[in-house]
N, C-alpha and C positions, 0 to 999 in steps of 0.2 A: 872338514865337515862336507858330507855329501848334500847337495841341494836337492830338494824334491821339485818336480815339475809338473804343472797341471797341463794336460793336453785335452783338447775337444776334438773328438773325431766325428766329422759331420757325415751324414749319409752320402753314399757314392752319387746318388742321383740329384741332390740338392742344387749343385752349381749349374747343372745343365739344365735343370728346371727352371733356375732363375734367368739364365740367359735365353732360353727358349720363349719364355712369357713375355720377354720385353724389358725394357728398363724404365719406361715412363708410363705413369698410370695418372692421367690429368684430373680425374674427379675420384671422390670418395667411395662411390660404388665400384669402380674398377679396381680401387685398391682393396676393398673388402673381398670382392670376388676372387682376386688373385689369392688372398690369404685363405679363403674358404677352400679353394681348389687345392692349395698347398696341404691343408689339413686333410683332404680327401686322399690326396696322393700319399701322405704319411701313413694313413691307414692301409692302402694298398701295398705299401713297402713294409708292413708289419710294425709300424710305429705307432706312437700316440695320437689321438684324435684332436690335437691342438697345434695351431700355427700362428705366426706373428711375423711382421715385418716393419722395418723402419723406412720411411719415406721422407724426401724434402716435401715441406709443405708448400713451398712456392710453385714448383713444376712437377710434383709426384714422382721424382726419380727415386728408384728403389736403391736404397743404401745396403740393406742386409736383410735376410729373412732367418727364421728359425722354426724348427718343429720341436715337439716335445721328445727328448732324449733320455727321459729318466730310466726306463729299462735298458735301453741299448748301452748308456753310458754308466750304468750303475751308480746313478747319483741323484738324489732327490731334488737337487737344486736346478736340474736341467730342463726346466719348463721352456716353452716355446718363446715366451717374452724374454726370458733371461738369455736364451742362445741368441735371439735377434739382437737384444742390446750389446751383448759381449762382441759379437761380430761387428756391429756398427762402431762401437768405441775402438776396436781394434783397427778398423779402416780408417777411422778419424784420427787416430792417434793421440786420444784423449779419453780419459775417464768421464768427461763432462761434454755431452753432446750439445750444450749451450754455451761452449767456450768461444772466445773472440775468434771471429774468422770462420766459423762454421755456420751453414745455413740452418734456420729453424726446421726441426723435424718432428714426425709424429709417429707414434707406435700404433699400428693397425693390428688387432688381435681377434682371432676367431671366437673367443669366449672372453667375458670380462676377467680381469685379473684375480687370482686367488690372493690370499693374505700375504703370502710371501712376495709375489710378483709386485702387488701394490706397494709395498716399501722400496722394491728396486726401481720402479718408475718414478717415485718422488725424488730420488737421487741421480738419476740418469742424465738429466739435461734435456728430455724431450719437452716438447711445447704443447703436445696435443696427445690424446689417447682415443681411439676410436674402437668400439667394441661391437662384436656381432651378437653371439649367444650371450645369455644371462648366467651368472653364477648359479642360479636355481635350475637352469637347463643342465649343466654338468653335475650338480648334486641330484637331479632327478634319475641319472643313469648310474649313480653310485660313488662319484667322486667327492672327496672331502675338500671343500674350498677354502676352509679355516674360518676363523672369525675376523670380521673386517669392521671398521666404525660404521655405525648406521648411515652416516652421510659422507661416505669415502670420497665421492665425486667432489664434494665442497672443499674437502681438505686438499684435493690436487688443484682445484681451481684457485684456491688462495695461494698456491705455489706458482701460479701463472702457467698451469697446464689445462687447457681446454679438454672437456670430455664430452664424447657423443657416444650415446648408447643405441643398442637395438637396431643397427645398421645391418640389413639384410638377416635379422636374428632368426627368421624361420629357416632360411637355407643353412646358417651356421649350426643351428640346433638340429637340423636333420643329419648333419655329419655325425654328431654325438650318437644319435639313435642308430645310425648305420654301424657304428663301432660296436654298440652294444649288442645289437642283433646278429653281428658277425662274431660274437664271442670275444670281442676285445677285453684285454685284462683291465680291471679296474685296480690300480696300484696304489692304493692308500697305505698308510703304515699299518703294519699288523697290530692288532689290539691285544693287550695283555689278557690272558685268560682269567686272571684273578680280579679283574675289575668289575 
């Protein structure tokens, strides 16, 4: 029987961007600025307007970053948060970023997670989530963020995942508006004509 293999093709510029930007981001504003600039660079490279990164909580070391690869990868699952989590878990050698021997880490994302990414975060092992733009900011330019529980933040906190919202929200939302103004593709699922 022939085995299928999933491969993730990262943009050629991503690794160079990570190394050029540095490897330590001591405070939360520096981490968010890195992620916002990553989302802007993604647009410049004809990608989606979302970015995320996994950092060690203790010293701000960058473990992995991700950008939205839905169009390039022809896969609806390749949101920035998913890409960053996959890369961090592969580097850590574990599906659980809270496994014994691993430092606590947090996910910093340019826009709060959609319904799909929210589920992935809960099972990823991250101990913190930091969000820039709100879901309503993404929806205001046409993206479908899906249905999330009304108090989704509390559900993560009950799992031991701290949540910080609105960190440099205006700067992060500006990237979304730049994407729309530049004619960026809004890649929601096509709606059935008979609905």
